[in-house]
C-alpha positions as CSV (number, residue, x, y, z in Angstrom):
1,M,0.0,0.0,0.0
2,D,2.8,2.4,0.9
3,H,4.6,1.5,-2.3
4,F,1.5,2.4,-4.3
5,F,1.2,5.7,-2.5
6,I,4.8,6.6,-3.2
7,K,4.4,5.7,-6.9
8,R,1.3,7.8,-7.2
9,K,3.1,10.7,-5.6
10,R,6.0,10.4,-8.0
11,N,3.6,10.4,-10.9
12,S,2.2,13.7,-9.5
13,E,5.7,15.1,-9.4
14,V,6.4,14.1,-13.0
15,K,3.2,15.8,-14.1
16,Y,4.0,18.9,-12.1
17,T,7.5,19.0,-13.5
18,E,6.2,18.6,-17.1
19,A,3.8,21.4,-16.6
20,C,6.5,23.7,-15.1
21,S,8.8,22.7,-17.9
22,S,6.4,23.6,-20.7
23,S,5.7,26.9,-19.0
24,S,9.4,27.6,-18.7
25,V,10.1,26.9,-22.3
26,E,7.6,29.4,-23.3
27,S,8.8,32.1,-20.9
28,G,12.5,31.4,-21.5
29,I,13.6,32.1,-18.0
30,V,13.0,29.0,-15.8
31,N,15.9,26.5,-15.9
32,S,16.2,22.9,-14.6
33,D,17.6,24.0,-11.3
34,N,14.6,26.2,-10.6
35,I,12.3,23.3,-11.6
36,E,13.8,21.1,-8.9
37,K,13.6,23.8,-6.3
38,N,9.9,24.4,-7.2
39,T,9.2,20.7,-7.1
40,D,10.8,20.3,-3.7
41,S,9.0,23.3,-2.3
42,S,5.7,22.1,-3.6
43,L,6.1,18.7,-2.1
44,Q,6.9,20.3,1.3
45,T,3.8,22.5,1.3
46,S,1.3,20.2,-0.3
47,S,0.6,16.5,0.5
48,S,-1.6,16.0,-2.6
49,F,-1.4,17.0,-6.2
50,E,-3.7,19.7,-7.4
51,P,-4.0,19.6,-11.2
52,H,-6.0,22.9,-11.6
53,F,-2.8,24.7,-12.9
54,K,-3.1,22.7,-16.1
55,K,-6.0,24.8,-17.1
56,K,-4.0,28.0,-16.9
57,K,-3.5,29.4,-20.4
58,V,0.0,30.6,-21.2
59,S,-0.2,33.8,-23.3
60,A,3.5,34.3,-24.1
61,R,4.3,34.0,-27.8
62,R,7.5,32.6,-29.3
63,Y,9.7,34.2,-32.0
64,N,9.8,32.5,-35.4
65,E,12.7,32.8,-37.8
66,D,10.2,33.6,-40.6
67,Y,9.5,36.9,-39.0
68,L,12.7,38.2,-40.4
69,K,11.0,38.8,-43.7
70,Y,9.0,41.5,-41.9
71,G,12.2,43.1,-40.7
72,F,12.2,41.7,-37.1
73,I,14.6,39.7,-35.0
74,K,14.5,38.3,-31.5
75,C,15.7,41.0,-29.1
76,E,19.0,40.0,-27.4
77,K,18.1,41.8,-24.2
78,P,17.1,39.5,-21.2
79,F,13.4,40.1,-21.2
80,E,11.0,37.7,-19.5
81,N,9.4,36.7,-22.9
82,D,10.5,36.9,-26.5
83,R,10.2,40.4,-27.9
84,P,10.6,41.5,-31.5
85,Q,13.1,44.1,-32.5
86,C,13.0,46.0,-35.8
87,V,16.3,45.8,-37.7
88,I,15.6,49.2,-39.3
89,C,14.6,51.5,-36.4
90,N,15.8,49.2,-33.6
91,N,12.5,49.6,-31.8
92,I,11.6,46.8,-29.4
93,L,7.9,45.8,-29.4
94,A,5.9,43.9,-26.8
95,N,5.5,40.2,-26.7
96,E,1.9,40.5,-27.9
97,S,3.2,42.0,-31.2
98,L,4.7,38.6,-32.2
99,K,2.0,38.1,-34.8
100,P,2.7,38.3,-38.5
101,S,-0.1,40.8,-39.0
102,K,1.2,43.2,-36.4
103,L,4.8,42.9,-37.6
104,K,3.7,43.4,-41.2
105,R,1.7,46.5,-40.2
106,H,4.8,48.0,-38.5
107,L,6.8,47.5,-41.7
108,E,4.0,49.0,-43.9
109,T,3.4,52.0,-41.7
110,Q,6.9,52.8,-40.4
111,H,9.1,51.7,-43.3
112,A,6.8,51.6,-46.4
113,E,9.7,52.1,-48.8
114,L,11.2,48.7,-47.7
115,I,8.1,46.5,-48.3
116,D,9.5,45.0,-51.5
117,K,13.0,44.4,-50.1
118,P,14.2,40.8,-50.3
119,L,15.0,38.6,-47.3
120,E,18.8,39.1,-47.9
121,Y,18.4,42.8,-47.1
122,F,17.0,42.1,-43.7
123,Q,19.6,39.5,-43.0
124,R,22.3,42.1,-43.6
125,K,20.5,44.5,-41.3
126,K,20.3,41.7,-38.7
127,K,24.1,41.4,-38.6
128,D,24.5,45.2,-38.1
129,V,22.0,45.2,-35.2
130,K,23.8,42.4,-33.4
131,L,27.1,44.1,-33.8
132,S,25.8,47.4,-32.5
133,T,24.1,45.6,-29.6
134,Q,27.3,43.9,-28.6
135,F,29.3,47.1,-28.9
136,L,26.7,48.9,-26.8
137,S,26.9,46.3,-24.0
138,C,30.7,46.5,-23.9
139,S,30.6,50.3,-24.1
140,T,28.2,50.4,-21.2
141,V,30.4,48.3,-19.0
142,S,33.5,50.3,-20.0
143,E,31.8,53.6,-19.4
144,K,30.7,52.6,-15.9
145,A,34.2,51.4,-15.1
146,L,35.6,54.7,-16.4
147,L,33.1,56.8,-14.5
148,S,33.8,54.8,-11.3
149,S,37.6,55.5,-11.7
150,Y,36.9,59.2,-12.0
151,L,34.6,59.2,-9.0
152,V,37.2,57.3,-6.9
153,A,40.0,59.6,-7.9
154,Y,37.8,62.6,-7.1
155,R,37.1,61.3,-3.7
156,V,40.7,60.5,-3.0
157,A,41.8,64.0,-3.9
158,K,38.9,65.6,-1.9
159,E,39.8,63.6,1.2
160,K,43.5,64.5,0.8
161,I,44.7,60.9,1.0
162,A,47.5,59.1,-0.9
163,N,46.7,57.8,-4.4
164,T,47.7,54.3,-3.4
165,A,44.7,54.2,-1.0
166,A,42.5,53.5,-4.1
167,E,44.4,50.2,-4.8
168,K,45.3,49.2,-1.3
169,I,42.2,50.2,0.7
170,I,39.2,51.3,-1.4
171,L,39.1,48.7,-4.1
172,P,39.8,45.7,-1.8
173,A,37.2,46.9,0.6
174,C,34.6,47.3,-2.2
175,L,35.5,43.8,-3.5
176,D,34.9,42.3,0.0
177,M,31.6,44.1,0.4
178,V,30.3,43.2,-3.1
179,R,31.5,39.6,-2.9
180,T,29.8,39.2,0.5
181,I,26.5,40.9,-0.4
182,F,26.2,39.8,-4.0
183,D,28.6,37.2,-5.6
184,D,32.0,36.7,-7.1
185,K,30.9,37.6,-10.6
186,S,29.7,41.0,-9.5
187,A,32.9,41.6,-7.6
188,D,35.0,40.7,-10.6
189,K,33.5,43.7,-12.5
190,L,35.1,46.0,-9.9
191,K,38.5,44.8,-10.9
192,T,38.3,46.8,-14.1
193,I,38.6,50.0,-12.0
194,P,42.2,51.3,-12.4
195,N,45.1,51.2,-10.0
196,D,46.9,54.1,-8.2
197,N,48.9,55.1,-11.3
198,T,45.7,55.7,-13.3
199,V,44.1,57.4,-10.2
200,S,46.9,60.0,-10.5
201,L,46.2,60.5,-14.1
202,R,42.4,60.8,-13.4
203,I,43.1,63.5,-10.8
204,C,45.2,65.4,-13.3
205,T,42.4,65.2,-15.9
206,I,39.8,66.3,-13.3
207,A,42.1,69.2,-12.3
208,E,42.5,70.3,-15.9
209,H,38.8,70.1,-16.4
210,L,38.1,72.2,-13.3
211,E,40.7,74.7,-14.2
212,T,39.2,75.0,-17.7
213,M,35.7,75.6,-16.2
214,L,37.0,78.3,-13.9
215,I,39.1,80.1,-16.6
216,T,36.3,80.0,-19.1
217,R,34.0,81.8,-16.6
218,L,36.7,84.4,-15.9
219,Q,37.5,84.9,-19.6
220,S,33.9,86.0,-20.2
221,G,34.8,89.4,-19.0
222,I,33.3,89.4,-15.5
223,D,34.9,91.3,-12.6
224,F,36.9,89.4,-10.1
225,A,39.0,89.9,-7.0
226,I,42.0,87.9,-5.7
227,Q,43.7,87.1,-2.5
228,L,47.3,85.8,-2.4
229,D,49.7,84.6,0.3
230,E,53.0,82.8,0.3
231,S,54.4,80.2,2.7
232,T,57.1,77.4,2.8
233,D,56.1,73.8,2.7
234,I,57.8,70.8,4.4
235,G,60.3,70.5,1.5
236,S,61.5,74.1,2.1
237,C,59.8,75.2,-1.2
238,T,58.2,78.6,-1.3
239,T,54.6,78.4,-2.5
240,L,52.3,81.2,-3.6
241,L,48.5,80.5,-3.4
242,V,46.0,82.7,-5.2
243,Y,42.2,82.5,-4.7
244,V,39.6,84.3,-6.8
245,R,36.1,85.6,-6.1
246,Y,33.6,86.5,-8.8
247,A,29.9,86.8,-9.4
248,W,28.4,83.7,-10.9
249,Q,24.7,83.0,-11.5
250,D,23.0,84.1,-8.2
251,D,25.9,84.8,-5.8
252,F,29.6,85.2,-5.3
253,M,31.9,82.2,-6.0
254,E,35.2,81.7,-4.3
255,D,37.6,79.4,-5.9
256,F,41.2,78.3,-6.1
257,L,42.9,80.1,-9.0
258,C,46.6,79.0,-9.1
259,F,49.4,77.4,-7.2
260,L,52.9,78.7,-7.9
261,N,56.2,77.1,-6.8
262,L,58.7,79.9,-6.2
263,T,62.5,79.8,-5.6
264,S,63.6,81.2,-2.4
265,H,65.7,84.0,-3.9
266,L,62.9,85.5,-6.0
267,S,62.4,89.3,-5.5
268,G,59.0,91.0,-5.4
269,L,59.3,91.9,-9.1
270,D,60.0,88.2,-9.9
271,I,56.9,87.2,-8.0
272,F,54.8,89.7,-10.0
273,T,56.3,88.3,-13.2
274,E,55.3,84.8,-12.3
275,L,51.8,86.0,-11.5
276,E,51.7,87.8,-14.8
277,R,52.9,84.8,-16.7
278,H,50.1,82.6,-15.3
279,I,47.1,85.0,-15.1
280,V,47.7,86.9,-18.3
281,G,50.0,84.6,-20.3
282,Q,48.5,81.2,-19.5
283,Y,44.9,82.1,-18.5
284,K,44.5,85.0,-20.9
285,L,42.7,87.1,-18.2
286,N,42.6,90.9,-18.2
287,W,43.9,92.7,-15.2
288,K,41.4,95.5,-15.8
289,N,38.7,93.1,-14.6
290,C,40.5,92.7,-11.3
291,K,38.7,94.9,-8.7
292,G,40.3,93.8,-5.5
293,I,43.6,92.5,-4.2
294,T,44.1,91.2,-0.6
295,S,47.3,90.1,1.1
296,D,48.7,89.7,4.6
297,G,50.9,92.8,4.5
298,T,54.2,91.0,4.9
299,A,57.4,92.6,3.5
300,T,57.7,90.0,0.8
301,I,54.4,91.1,-0.8
302,T,53.9,94.7,0.4
303,G,57.3,95.9,1.5
304,K,59.0,99.0,0.0
305,H,61.5,96.8,-1.7
306,S,59.0,94.2,-2.9
307,R,56.6,96.2,-5.1
308,V,54.3,93.2,-5.8
309,I,51.1,95.0,-4.7
310,K,52.3,98.2,-6.3
311,K,52.8,96.5,-9.7
312,L,49.5,94.7,-9.4
313,L,47.7,98.0,-8.8
314,E,49.5,99.6,-11.7
315,V,48.4,96.9,-14.2
316,T,44.8,97.3,-13.0
317,N,45.1,101.1,-13.7
318,N,44.7,101.7,-10.0
319,V,41.0,100.6,-10.2
320,A,41.6,97.7,-7.9
321,V,41.4,98.1,-4.1
322,W,44.1,96.7,-1.9
323,N,43.0,95.3,1.4
324,H,45.3,94.3,4.2
325,C,44.0,91.0,5.7
326,F,41.8,91.8,8.7
327,I,43.0,88.7,10.6
328,H,46.6,89.6,10.1
329,R,46.0,93.1,11.3
330,E,44.2,91.8,14.4
331,G,47.1,89.5,15.1
332,L,49.6,92.4,14.8
333,A,47.5,94.6,17.1
334,S,47.3,91.8,19.7
335,R,51.1,91.6,20.0
336,E,51.4,94.9,21.9
337,I,51.8,93.7,25.5
338,P,53.3,95.6,28.5
339,Q,56.7,94.3,29.5
340,S,55.5,92.7,32.8
341,L,52.8,90.7,31.1
342,M,55.2,89.8,28.3
343,E,57.4,88.1,30.9
344,V,54.5,86.0,32.0
345,L,53.9,84.9,28.5
346,K,57.6,84.1,27.9
347,N,57.8,82.0,31.1
348,A,54.7,80.1,30.0
349,V,56.3,79.3,26.7
350,K,59.5,78.2,28.5
351,V,57.5,75.8,30.5
352,V,55.9,74.3,27.4
353,N,59.2,74.1,25.6
354,F,60.8,72.3,28.7
355,I,58.0,69.7,28.7
356,K,57.3,69.3,24.9
357,G,61.0,69.6,24.0
358,S,61.6,66.2,25.6
359,S,59.6,63.2,24.6
360,L,60.2,61.6,28.0
361,N,58.9,64.7,29.9
362,S,55.9,64.9,27.6
363,R,55.0,61.2,28.3
364,L,55.6,61.6,32.0
365,L,53.3,64.6,32.2
366,E,50.7,62.7,30.1
367,T,50.8,59.7,32.5
368,F,50.6,62.0,35.5
369,C,47.6,63.9,34.2
370,S,45.8,60.7,33.2
371,E,46.3,59.2,36.6
372,I,44.7,62.1,38.4
373,G,41.9,62.4,35.8
374,T,42.4,65.8,34.3
375,N,40.4,66.9,31.2
376,H,43.6,67.4,29.2
377,T,46.9,65.6,29.2
378,H,49.0,67.4,26.7
379,L,50.4,70.9,26.3
380,L,50.3,72.8,23.1
381,Y,53.2,74.5,21.3
382,H,53.2,78.2,20.7
383,T,54.2,79.7,17.4
384,K,53.9,83.3,16.2
385,V,52.6,82.3,12.7
386,R,49.5,80.6,14.0
387,W,46.7,83.1,14.9
388,L,45.1,81.1,17.8
389,S,48.2,79.6,19.4
390,Q,48.7,82.1,22.2
391,G,45.2,81.8,23.6
392,K,45.2,78.0,23.4
393,I,48.7,77.5,25.0
394,L,47.9,79.9,27.9
395,S,44.5,78.2,28.5
396,R,46.1,74.8,28.7
397,V,48.9,75.9,31.0
398,Y,46.5,77.7,33.3
399,E,44.2,74.7,33.4
400,L,47.0,72.3,34.2
401,R,49.0,74.7,36.4
402,N,48.8,72.5,39.6
403,E,49.8,69.4,37.7
404,I,52.6,71.2,35.9
405,H,53.8,72.6,39.2
406,F,54.1,69.1,40.8
407,F,55.7,67.7,37.7
408,L,58.4,70.4,37.6
409,I,59.1,69.9,41.3
410,E,59.8,66.2,40.6
411,K,62.0,67.1,37.7
412,K,63.8,69.6,40.0
413,S,63.3,72.4,37.5
414,H,63.7,76.1,38.5
415,L,60.6,76.8,36.5
416,A,58.5,75.3,39.3
417,N,59.2,78.5,41.3
418,I,57.0,80.7,39.0
419,F,53.9,78.6,39.8
420,E,54.5,79.5,43.5
421,D,54.3,83.2,42.7
422,D,50.6,84.3,43.2
423,T,51.3,87.4,41.1
424,W,52.5,85.4,38.2
425,V,49.6,83.0,38.3
426,T,47.1,85.9,38.6
427,K,48.5,87.6,35.6
428,L,48.5,84.2,33.7
429,A,44.7,84.0,34.4
430,Y,44.2,87.5,32.9
431,L,46.3,86.7,29.8
432,T,44.4,83.5,29.4
433,D,41.1,85.4,29.3
434,I,42.2,88.3,27.1
435,F,43.8,86.0,24.5
436,S,40.7,83.7,24.5
437,I,38.6,86.8,23.7
438,L,41.0,87.8,20.9
439,N,40.8,84.2,19.6
440,E,37.0,84.5,19.4
441,L,37.4,87.7,17.4
442,S,39.8,86.0,15.0
443,L,37.4,83.1,14.4
444,K,34.6,85.5,13.6
445,L,36.7,87.1,10.9
446,Q,37.3,83.7,9.2
447,G,35.1,81.8,6.9
448,K,33.7,82.0,3.3
449,N,31.5,84.6,1.7
450,S,31.8,87.1,4.5
451,D,31.4,90.8,3.5
452,V,33.4,93.8,4.5
453,F,30.5,95.3,6.5
454,Q,30.4,92.3,8.8
455,H,34.1,92.5,9.5
456,V,34.1,96.2,10.1
457,E,31.2,95.9,12.5
458,R,33.0,93.3,14.5
459,I,36.2,95.3,14.7
460,Q,34.4,98.5,15.7
461,G,32.4,96.5,18.2
462,F,35.5,95.2,19.8
463,R,37.1,98.6,20.0
464,K,34.1,100.0,21.8
465,T,34.2,97.0,24.1
466,L,37.8,97.8,25.0
467,L,36.8,101.3,25.9
468,L,33.9,100.0,28.1
469,W,36.3,97.7,30.0
470,Q,38.7,100.6,30.6
471,V,35.9,102.6,32.1
472,R,34.9,99.6,34.3
473,L,38.4,99.3,35.6
474,K,38.8,103.1,36.3
475,S,35.7,103.2,38.5
476,N,35.9,103.3,42.3
477,R,34.5,99.8,42.3
478,P,36.2,98.0,39.4
479,S,34.5,95.1,37.8
480,Y,36.2,92.0,36.3
481,Y,33.2,90.2,34.9
482,M,34.7,90.2,31.4
483,F,37.6,88.1,32.5
484,P,36.0,84.9,34.1
485,R,39.2,83.0,34.9
486,F,40.8,86.1,36.5
487,L,37.7,86.8,38.5
488,Q,37.4,83.2,39.7
489,H,41.1,83.2,40.7
490,I,40.9,86.3,42.8
491,E,37.7,85.1,44.4
492,E,39.1,81.7,45.3
493,N,42.5,82.9,46.5
494,I,43.5,85.5,49.0
495,I,45.1,88.3,47.0
496,N,46.7,91.3,48.7
497,E,44.7,94.5,48.0
498,N,47.8,96.5,47.0
499,L,48.9,93.7,44.7
500,L,45.5,93.5,43.1
501,K,45.7,97.3,42.4
502,E,49.0,96.9,40.7
503,I,47.7,94.1,38.5
504,K,44.6,96.2,37.7
505,L,46.9,99.0,36.5
506,E,48.8,96.6,34.3
507,I,45.6,95.3,32.9
508,L,44.4,98.8,32.3
509,L,47.6,99.7,30.6
510,H,47.3,96.6,28.4
511,L,43.7,97.4,27.4
512,T,44.7,101.0,26.6
513,S,47.6,99.7,24.4
514,L,45.2,97.4,22.6
515,S,42.9,100.3,21.9
516,Q,45.7,102.3,20.4
517,T,47.1,99.5,18.2
518,F,43.6,98.6,17.0
519,N,43.0,102.3,16.1
520,H,46.4,102.2,14.2
521,F,45.7,99.1,12.2
522,F,42.1,99.9,11.6
523,P,42.0,103.6,11.1
524,E,38.6,105.3,10.8
525,E,39.5,107.0,7.5
526,K,39.9,103.6,5.9
527,F,36.2,103.0,6.5
528,E,35.0,106.3,5.1
529,T,34.0,104.7,1.9
530,L,31.8,102.2,3.7
531,R,30.0,105.0,5.7
532,E,29.4,106.9,2.4
533,N,27.8,103.7,1.0
534,S,25.9,102.6,4.0
535,W,22.8,102.1,1.8
536,V,24.5,98.9,0.5
537,K,24.3,97.3,3.9
538,D,20.6,98.2,4.3
539,P,18.9,99.9,1.3
540,F,15.5,99.7,3.1
541,A,16.7,102.1,5.8
542,F,16.4,105.0,3.2
543,R,12.7,105.2,2.3
544,N,12.2,109.0,2.3
545,P,13.8,111.4,-0.2
546,E,15.4,113.5,2.6
547,S,17.6,110.6,3.7
548,I,18.5,109.6,0.2
549,I,19.7,113.1,-0.8
550,E,22.3,112.9,2.0
551,L,24.0,109.9,0.3
552,N,25.7,111.8,-2.5
553,L,24.3,109.6,-5.2
554,V,23.7,110.6,-8.8
555,P,20.1,111.3,-9.8
556,E,19.6,107.9,-11.5
557,E,21.0,106.1,-8.5
558,E,18.7,108.1,-6.2
559,S,15.7,107.1,-8.2
560,E,16.6,103.4,-8.2
561,L,17.2,103.5,-4.4
562,L,13.8,105.1,-3.8
563,Q,12.0,102.5,-5.9
564,L,14.0,99.6,-4.4
565,S,13.4,100.7,-0.7
566,S,9.7,100.9,-1.4
567,S,9.4,97.2,-2.6
568,Y,8.1,94.9,0.1
569,T,8.8,91.9,-2.1
570,L,12.5,92.8,-2.4
571,K,12.6,93.3,1.3
572,N,11.7,89.7,1.9
573,D,14.5,88.7,-0.5
574,Y,16.9,91.0,1.4
575,E,16.0,89.3,4.7
576,T,16.5,85.8,3.3
577,L,19.5,86.1,0.9
578,S,23.1,87.0,1.6
579,L,24.0,90.6,0.9
580,S,25.9,89.7,-2.3
581,A,23.2,87.4,-3.5
582,F,20.6,90.2,-3.0
583,W,22.4,92.8,-5.1
584,I,23.1,90.3,-7.8
585,K,19.4,89.4,-8.0
586,V,18.3,93.0,-8.5
587,K,20.9,93.5,-11.3
588,E,18.2,93.6,-14.1
589,D,15.9,96.1,-12.3
590,F,18.4,98.3,-10.6
591,P,21.6,98.0,-12.7
592,L,23.4,101.1,-11.3
593,L,23.0,100.3,-7.6
594,S,23.7,96.6,-8.2
595,R,26.9,97.4,-10.1
596,K,28.1,99.8,-7.4
597,S,27.3,97.4,-4.6
598,V,28.9,94.3,-6.2
599,L,32.2,96.3,-6.7
600,L,32.2,97.3,-3.1
601,L,31.5,93.7,-1.8
602,L,33.6,91.8,-4.2
603,P,37.2,92.3,-2.7
604,F,38.3,89.8,-0.1
605,T,38.7,91.0,3.5
606,T,41.0,88.2,4.7
607,T,43.5,85.7,3.4
608,S,41.9,82.8,5.4
609,L,41.3,80.8,2.2
610,C,45.0,80.8,1.5
611,E,45.7,79.7,5.0
612,L,43.3,76.9,4.5
613,G,45.1,76.0,1.3
614,F,48.4,75.8,3.1
615,S,46.9,73.6,5.8
616,I,45.7,71.2,3.1
617,L,49.1,71.4,1.4
618,T,50.7,70.0,4.6
619,Q,48.4,67.0,4.3
620,F,49.5,66.3,0.7
621,K,53.2,67.0,1.1
622,T,54.3,64.9,4.1
623,K,57.8,63.8,4.9
624,E,57.2,60.6,2.9
625,R,55.9,62.6,-0.1
626,N,57.9,65.9,0.1
627,G,58.8,65.6,-3.6
628,L,55.2,65.4,-4.7
629,N,53.9,67.9,-7.3
630,S,50.6,68.5,-5.6
631,A,49.2,71.2,-7.9
632,A,46.6,68.9,-9.5
633,A,45.5,67.4,-6.2
634,M,45.3,70.8,-4.6
635,R,43.0,72.1,-7.3
636,V,40.6,69.1,-7.0
637,A,40.6,69.4,-3.2
638,L,40.1,73.1,-3.1
639,S,37.9,73.8,-6.2
640,S,34.4,75.1,-5.7
641,C,33.4,73.9,-9.2
642,V,31.7,70.6,-9.6
643,P,33.1,68.4,-12.5
644,D,30.9,67.8,-15.5
645,W,31.2,64.0,-15.6
646,N,29.6,63.7,-19.0
647,E,32.2,66.0,-20.5
648,L,35.0,64.0,-18.8
649,M,33.6,60.7,-20.1
650,N,33.7,62.0,-23.6
651,R,37.4,62.7,-23.4
652,Q,40.1,60.2,-24.5
653,A,40.9,58.5,-21.2
654,H,44.0,56.6,-20.2
655,P,43.4,52.9,-20.7
656,S,43.0,51.0,-17.4
C-alpha cells in the first residue's frame, strides 16, 4: 500500500515537472535547477497533487525565424518573454506583437519604402543590429568602469589621502563588500577599476577640467578679486597660493585660482612676473577686470623693496582696491603687551618648551595627568605664525597649572618657582582670558563669503568693548566680569589688595595699548567709503527722499534706491538672501545700484582661504611625499566647481 502511494506521488511530481517545464520553455527564464527547487517546495507545502494549474492558459508568444521577412529579429536583451526588435529602427515591441499581421503592419506604416526588399536585405541588417548591440553592451560596462575610476579619484583628492589608497584600501574593501553581499561575478566587475597610477592621471584630468571651467568663466569678462599669500612647505619650497572671487549665477563664488612654486631668492618683481605669466599669459585674463587684491601685508608682498602689490595696482590702472588682511591686522594689534605681562607669556612658553622639547617629559606629564583624571593631558606648542596659538597655550597651561607645578618639582626644574608666585599665576589668568577673547574675534573674521561690512562691524564693536572695559576698571568699584578665569582666581585665592591694584593698573595699561594699536591698524579713515555707501548694507533704511539726498548719489541712483526701498517683495529677499546674492538678484531692475554694490562687496577682506590651502598642502606633502607635485590634487581638493562628468567621459581616457 505504501509502495502504491509513493508511486502515485512520484507520478504527480512528474506531471508537475512537465507542466512547469512547458511553462518555462515558453517564458525562456526557468531552468532545470529552478524546476527542482519548485518541485521540492511544492512537495513540502502540499501532500496531494492539485491539477488545476493545467487549465492555466499561457499567453507568451514565441519568436519564429520567418518573422525576419518583416524586418524583425528576436531581441537580445534578457526580457521575460521573447520580444521582436526591428532591424531598421531598432524599436523593441511587446511580446503581444509577435504576430505576422502586427509585424507586417509595422513594416508598412513605419518603413513603407522597404516593403519590397528581399530577405537578404533584412539578413544584412540583422548582422548590423547584433554588432551594435554587442558594442553597446561592452561600451556600457567600459563607461561605468571609467566613471567609477573618475569618482574614486575625485574622492581620493577631496579627502587628501594618498593615491595608493584606491588600490590598497578602497578597491579591496569594495571587493569584499560586493563579494559578501552579491557574488564573485559582481565583484570581478570592480577589478576593471584602475590602479593608483591611473588614479593619479584621473586626478590630473579632473584638475585640468576644473581649471578650464573656472578660466572659461573668468574669460567671459566678469569682474573678479584675488587674495594671495606665500608660505614654505615641508620640502622648504616657497609656495604662492591665489584665490579668486567672482559673481556667478546668483551669488559670489570663491575658488582656487593657481598654485605657484617659487624659488627662495625671488624678488618681489620676480613674483609679479610669475603671476603675470600665469594669469595673463596662460589664463588670458585681463587685469582690468580685477577689482580687489588682498594680502597679509608681509614685506615679501607689500614691503617697500618688494613692489608686488604696487605692480598689481599699476596693471589694473589703480582701479583695484588693496585690502590688508583683517585677521593679520588683528594679530599684529594683539602683539602689543606691557613688559611685565610679556614676561609672564615668555615664562609660560619656556614651561611648554621644557616639557614638549623632551619626549620623556611629555610622556611623563601625560601619564601623571591621566592618573589624576584631568580633562587634558597634553600641552600645546606656541608659534607666532598661528593666529590662535597664544590663547590655546595659555588656556592649557593655566588649566594644568597645579599638575605642571608638581611635575616640575619632581624634575627639579627652576621653572617650578614661577607657579608658587601668586602674582604670576594671577597675571596668567588674565592673559588666558584676554587672548581667548582675541581668539574668538579672530574666528569671527574667518570663513567663506563674509562681506566687509560684517568685519568692520566686529572690529568696531571690539574697539568699543575695550573702551567700556577701561571705564569699568577706572571706576571706584572696578568690575572684572569680562575676565572669568581672572575673576574666579581672585575670588578663590586671598590676593593682597595692593597687589591687586598693581595688577589692575597693568591690565588697564594693556587694554589702553590694545585700543591704540587697533586704532592704528584699523583707522577710521579707511572705513570712510563704507560709511558713504551705508545704503549697500541696508537699502531699506532709506525710504524717504530726505535721507536719500544725503547719500551723494547721482540722480539715476537716487531714483533706483527710492524704488527699491519701497518694494516689500524685495525686502523679503533682502532678509533671506546674503547681501551679495541680493544685489546680484536685482541687477536687471536696478543696474546702477547693483553694479556699485557688487564692486564694493567683491574684494576679499582676509586671506583665510590661502591659510586653509596651506593647511591642506601640509596633508599632501608629508615627509614621505615631500617631492610630490601636488598642484593637480590641490585644485581638485580646493575647487568650488563641480566636475561635469559627462564631458570628462567624452574625453580620451588613459586605458586602465
